[in-house]
N, C-alpha and C positions, 0 to 999 in steps of 0.2 A: 482219559488214559494217562497213567503215570509216566513220567519221562524216564528214559532208559539211562543206566549208568554206562560209563565207558568200559569196554572189555580190553584190559591192558595186561592182565596177569597170565604168565605161562607156567609150566610145571616147575621150572627152576625158580622163578620169582615167588610163586605160591608156596613152594617148599621153604624158601628163605623166610617168608612171612611167618610160617608155622614155627620154624626153628627160632626165629627172632623173638616171637611172643613167648615161647616156652622158656628159653634160656634166661632172658632178662627178668621173668616173673618170679624166679625162685632161687637159683643157685647163687646169684650175687647178693640176694637180699635175705633169704631165710635159712641158709646153711648153718648159721650160728644159732638160730632159734631151735633148729632141729637137733643140733649137737647138744644143746642144753637139756633136751628131753631124752634122747636116745644114747647119749654118750658116744663112745668110739664106734658103736654099731650103727651110727647114722647112715652109713652107706647101705645097710640092709633096709632101712626105711625108704631110701630112694628106689631100691629094687622092688620093694613091695608096692610102692606108689606107681612104679612103671607097669607092674602087672595089672593094677587097677585101671590104669590109663589104656592099656592095650585092650582089655575086655570091652570097654565102651568105645574106644577109638575105632575098633573094627565095625561096631554097629553104626557109628557115624559114617564110616567109609561106605558101607553098603547103602545107607539111606541117601547119602549125598550123590551116589551114582544113579538113584531113582528120581530125585527131585532137585532141581537147581534153582532155588529161590532164596532170597534173604529172609530174615526172621525164620530161620530153618527149624528151630525147635517147635514153633507154632505149626509150621507146615507138616512136620512129621507126626506130631501128636494129633492134629486135626484130621489128617488123612487116615490115621490108624483107628481113632476112637470116635470120630464124627461128633465130637463134643467141643465146639469152639470155646465155651467158658473154661474147660480144662486146659485146652491148648493155650489160651491167653494167660492163664495162671502160670503155666510152665515157662512161657516166653517172658513173662514179667519177672519171674525169679531169675532167669538167665540174664536178662537185661540188667537187673540190679546187681547181680554178681559180677558181671563184666565191668560195669561202671565203678563199683567199689574196688575191684581188683586193679583197675587203672590208677585209682587213688592210692592204693596200698603200695604199688610199685613206684609211684611218684614220691611217696614218703621215703621209700628206699633210696631213690635218687637224691632226695634232700639229705639223708644221713651220710651218704658218700660225699656229697658236695660240701657239707659242713665239716666233715672230717678232713677233707682235702685242704680246705681253706682255713681250718682251725678256728671256727667260731660256732658256739653251741646254742646261743639264744639271741633273740632280737627283741627290742622293746617296741610294741605297737599300742598306741593310745594309753601309754603308761603301764602296760602289762607285759611281763616277760614270757615269751613263748618259745618253744624249741625252734631253732633256725630251719629245721627240716620242713616245717609247715609252710612258711611263705615261699621257700624255694620250690616245694612241691606245687604250690598254687601257680607260680610263674611257669613251671614246666607244663602243667595242664593247659594253660592259656596258649603257650607257644606251640605245643603239639596240635591243639585244636585249630590254630591258624594254618598249620601245614596240612592238616586234614582237609580244610576248606579249599586250599589252593589246588589240590588235585591228586588223584590216585597215582599218576605217573611220577610226580614229584615225591610223593610219600614213598613210593616203591624205590626210588633212587636212594633216599635216606635209609630205608630198611636194608637194602643190599650192603651199603657201606657199613652200617652199624652192626649188622649180623656178622660180617666178616671180621670186624674189629672185636666184638664180644667173644666170638669163637676163638680168636687168637689168644685172648686173655685166658680162656680155659685151658687151651693147649699149653700155655706157659706154666700154669699151675700143675698140670699133669707131668710136664717135663721136670719140674722141680721135685715133685713127689717121687719120680723115678730115681733122681739123684740121691734121695734120702732113704729110699726103700731098703730095708734090711739093715740099716745102720742105727735104727732106734728100736727100743723094746716097747712095742705098742701091741696091746691086746685088742685086735680089731672087732672082737665080739663082746667087749665089755659094755654093759648097759645098766643103768641104775636099777631098773626093775625087770630086766629081761625082756621077754616078748611083749608084755603090756606097754613098756616104754617105747619099744620099736614101733608098735602099731599106733600109739598116740602121736609119735613124731611123724609117722607116715600120713596121718590124718591132716597134720599141719603142712607137711612138706608137699603134699599133693598139689598145693598151690603152685609149686614149681613146674607142674605139668600142665597147668591151665593154659590153653592156647590152641591145642590141636583141634578142639571142637569148634573154635572160632573160624577156622578156615572155611567151613560150610557157608558162612555168611559173606564170603567173597565170591560166591558162585556167579552172581550177575556181572562181576567185573573180571571173570576168568574166561579165557579162550578154551573152548571144548571142555566146559566145566564137568560134564558127565563123567569123563575119564580122568581129567587132570586133578580135580579136588580129592577123590579117594586116594590116588597115588601120592599126592603131596602130603595128605594127612598121615598116612602110614610111614612115609619116609621121615617126616618131621619127628614123629615119636621115636623111631629107631635111632636117629642121629642124636637126639637130645638125651635119650636114656644112656647111651654109651658114654657120652661126655659127662653126664651127672655122676655115674658110678665111679669113673676114673678120677674125677675132680674131688669127690667126697673122700675116697681112699687116700688120695694124694694129700689133701688138707689135714686129715687125721695123722698121717705119717709124719708130717712136718711139725705141727704144733699141738696136736691132740685136741680132744673135745672141749676141755676147760677153757683153753685160750680162744677157741673158735666161739664158744658161747659168750664170752665176756667182751668180744670185739664188736664195735659198731660197723666196722668195715672188714669182715672176716677174711676175705680173699686177699686184701691188702696186707693183713697181718701175716698171712702165709708167705707172701712175697718178701716182706720185711725180715722174716725169720731166716730166710735163705740168703737174701742179699740186702743187708741193712740199708735203710734210707731209700729204698726203691719201691716201697708199697704204693707211693703216689701214682705209679704207672697203672697198677690195677684199679685204683680209684678212678682214674681218667677213663679207663676202659669200661668200668662199671657204669659210668655216667652215660656212655653210648648204649650199653646194654639195657639199662632201665628206661632211658628216654625212648629207645626204639620200641620196647614193649608197651609203654604208655601210648605211643602213637598208634600202634596196631590195635590195641584194645579200644581206643577212642574211635577208630575207624569201624571196628566191628560193632560197637554199641550204636553208632549212628546209622549203620546199615540195617541193624535190627529195627530201629524206629522207622526207617525208610520202608522196610518190608512190611511192617505192620500198617503203615500208612497206605501202601499199595494194596494190601489185602482188606482195606477199609475197616480194620480193627481199631485203629487210632485215627484221629482227624487227618484228612487227606493232605493237610498242609505239611505233614511229616514226609510226604512223598515228593515235595517240591525239589527240583534239581536246578542248580544255578548254572551260569554260563561256563563254569569250570568243570561241569559234569559231576558235581558232588551234591549230596542232599544237605544244603546249607542250614535249613531250619532244624533238622535232626542233629546236625553237628553242634549248633548253638545250645540246644536243649541238653545234650549229653555233656557239654562243657560245664554248664552251670550245675548239673547234678553231680558231676565228679568233684567240683569245687566244694559243694555242700557236704560231700562224704568225708571231707577232711575233719569234720566235727565229730566223727564217730569214735575217735580214740587212736591208740597206737597201732603200729603195723601188725602186731600179732593178732589183735582183736579184729582188725579189718580183714586180714588174711583168713582167719578162722570163719568169719561171717561169709566171706566169699566161698570158702570150701563147702560149708553147709548147703548153700544155694546150689553149687555145682553138683554135689552128690544127689540132691533131690531131683535135679533135672535129669541126671544120668539114669535114675530109676525109671523115669517116664520114657526117655529115649530108647533104652534097651527094651522096655515093654512094648513100645511102638514097633520096633523091629520084629518082635515075636508075633504081634498081632498081624502085621503086614505080610509075614511069611505065609499066613493062612488066608488072609483077606484078599491079597493080590499075589498069588503064587506065581503067576505067569508074567508079571510086570517086568519090563526090561531092567536088568541090573548089570552095571559095568564092573561091579565088585561084589563078592559074596563072602560074608564072614565065615571063616573055616570052622571045622568041628561041629557037625550037625548030626542029629538023630532024625532021619527023615527030613521033614521041613524045619524041625525045631533047632534053633541056634543055641547051642550049649553055652557059648561064651557070653551071649547076651544075658542069660540067666545068671551066670557068675558075676556079670557086671551089676545086676540088680542086687544080688546077695551081698557082694562086697561093699556096695555103696550104702546099703542099710547098716552093715557092720560098722562102717566108718562114722556114721551119725552118732554112735554111742560113745565116741571119743572126744566130744566137745563139751565145754563148760555149759552149765544150765543157762547162765545169763545170755550166752551167745545164741542158744536155741530160742530163747524168748525173743531176742531181737529179730530172728528170722521169721518167727510166727507173726510178729507185728508187721513185718515187711509184706508177707503173704496176705495178711488181713487188709492192709492198705490197698493192695492190688485188687482184691476181691471187691472192696468197697468202690474203688475207682471204676471197675468193670460194670458193676451193678448200676452205678450212677450214670455211666454212659448209656447203658441199655435203657434205663428209665427215661432218659432224655431223648431217646429215639435215635441216638447218633451211631449205634452199632446194630440196630435191628436188621438192616439190610445185610450186614456181614454175617449175622447168624443164619439167615435164610440162605445166603450165598454159600456159607461153609457147609451146610447140611445138604442142600439140594444139588448144588453144582459140584460138590465134592472136589473143589480145587481143579477143575478141568483145564484151567489155563496152565497147569504144571505139566511138563512133558512126561 
């Protein structure tokens, strides 16, 4: 029997986790990259990304009200399709995406850190590398240690950091209000119109990554069946409002060109309004990005823990230490996130993450549609709205919009994702051939996850 995780999270703390992951993952890191693509209309890209998030977020909310287990994507797709190999592939993609996104945000932390302390590169073994890389590595190590110490301690850090990073966004919104109407800004100006806005949305969607991660906190949440769906919806709503207001405020103050050229875009907004005060936003951004890295590392380690509990990965992944945390999974995730630093710059890492996320969303929305018919009378604490009979219309829109977004990435990034999926399939087949997951295949088909409420 796998050891149990401690149930510490409430609706308030779970919502803060969701908001904390979402805010730090994008607005502090990628608003400049988005402005470079969409121009002054970058705020429309945030709105479009929010719509995409809502489609799939509501599917996650319904599914999380039905099943309260870690490795959630595996559970949802296995329950819907009764095909453990497909379920494993989906969870593999999601696991990799989360680990890589933690690395991407850590690099964002490194960029703000190097800008704050004014050093751009360091010499390691005679080679000059960007200062953001070793700083990112140090952050990943430190947050992994905090992850190991315990969920209660991690939650305390999350609460403090989320309040700090939210205050930073409120400051930017207030500055934008002071400048609004005093500058001649065309808020709909975009280099190539709608295509630019959609391309930016494909990248900026990284800013919304995190709401789906809440489902992997289920085993550490009190009354998860009701708490997780509510926290998920609340975190999307709160983050969307802040994103739209911040992007409009930033464009109002300095415009898209200045945002695009800045390594610390929100600090540049602060400096433009109040000279020599941008360091305040840089400090806040450090809390925002470190908080997101911590939450993503927790999520990834709980995914490994869940796969270990379900006997899809070696049972060692399900080992829980005296602190009530899955320490083996934490160590594995730490090393994988450090290895992801070799993948390239933050834009490439974020794009690779988004491709994986959109692929997973296709399967999760499909799982909801299948389960509406396969388990129509199963207990649901939340139901995705807008339905035609049993058919969830928003889930279909989630599938179509995710497919649409896949066409807005560079070919090389698509190739990387195909390689990642191929590695997962080879790993799975190797495990199967070695007889290490044969029992899980039988368990997944015959018992149909009966241990899940």
